[in-house]
N, C-alpha and C positions, 0 to 999 in steps of 0.2 A: 528761568523759565525761557523754552525756545519760542519765540514770536513769528518765526520765519514761516511763509506759507509753504504747503506742500508743493514740491515740482510736479507738475502735470505732464506726461508725456505728450509730445505731439500729435494731433489728430486732425487730419484734412478734412473730416467730414464736420467738424464744429466750426460754426461762422465766425468766432472772433481768434482761430486759431493762427498763427502766424506762418504755418506751414502752408494755409490756403493760398497767402500772397506768393509764396516761392512758387506754387503749381501753377498760379496765373501767368507768371513770367515763362516758366518751362514749358508750359502747354500751349504757348504761342506758337504759330505756323514759321513766323520770321526768325524768332529766337533759333527754333531747330535747325531750320536751313543756314543761318548766319555762322553759329556754332560749329556745324558741319563742314563749312566752308573753311573755317578757319582750322580745321584740324589737321591740315599739311603744313601749317607754318603760317607766320605772320603776313598778313595784307594790308595794302592799303585801301581806302574808302572807295576810290574808283574801281579797283579791280574786285571788290566786294560787290558793288554795285553792277558790273556787268556780268558777274557771274550769276547773280540772283535775278533772273529775268522777273519783271513786274514790280520789283520793290521800288517804290518812289524814295526821293532823298530823304525826306522826312521821315519815312518810317524806318529806314535805315539808320539815321541818326538817332530816332529814338530808341531802338532797339539794342544798339550799341551802347548806348549811356545806361540803360537798364542792365545790360550784362556787366558793364563796368561797376556800376553801382553794387550788384550782387555778388562781384569778385568772381565771375568766370570769363572775364577778358582785360587784358591790360592794354591802354592806350599808351604809346610812346611817341612823344614829340621830338623829334630832331631840328636843332636850331640851323637850318639851311635854307637857301634862298633858291626858290620859294619854301615854306617849311614843309617838312615830311611828317607824317603821322601814320604809324603801324598799328594794328591791332592784332592782338595775340591771344591764344587761350591761356588760362591759368590751369594750374593743376586741377582745380575744381573743374573748370569748363572742360578739360579734356575728359575727366570722369564722366561729364554729362553726354559729352559727344559719343562715348559708348552705347548709352541708351538711345539717343536719336538714331543711331545708325540701325538699330534694330527697328524702331518706327518705320524708318524710311525703307528699309529692305521689305517690310510687311506690306507697307502701301504699294510699293512696285510690284510685289508678288501677288496681290489681290486686287488690283485697279480692275482687272476685266470683270471679276465676280462683283464688285460694288458697282461698277457702272451697268450691268446687266440688271442688279437689283433695283438700282436708282430706276432705270427704263420701266421695268415691270409695275414699279409702284406709282410712277408717273402716268403710265397707261393704263391703270385698272380702272374698272369701273367704279363709280362712287361706291363706296360701302353704306351700309346701312347704319345710322347713328346706333350708338351702344346706349342701351336703356340702362339707367341706374338702377341699381337693386332696392 
């Protein structure tokens, strides 16, 4: 008699689904930018930090650790003095970079429309509260 549980396909809309934790990492702004910065080849920590204006050392460290943990980035330590560490995308990371390229392109193409919509929203007269049925 088979006592194994049926395999349930991933469904990000379910609270307990592991795919939601993957989405949490992938949907992060810094994840997107770090992965895209690494798509042209390995980089050192300082190079990444200079390229990604506004990221703190702590946030870059956390992002790189999360990406390494999830298999999107490899970290290579070279036994030199001083020690040298390179970060590079894995095949999985390169696959994700293709997705992120589309997001970045969309954001850059529509920034004027989004900015205008924000301005209209922020400067509209206060709407009447919506009455519950």
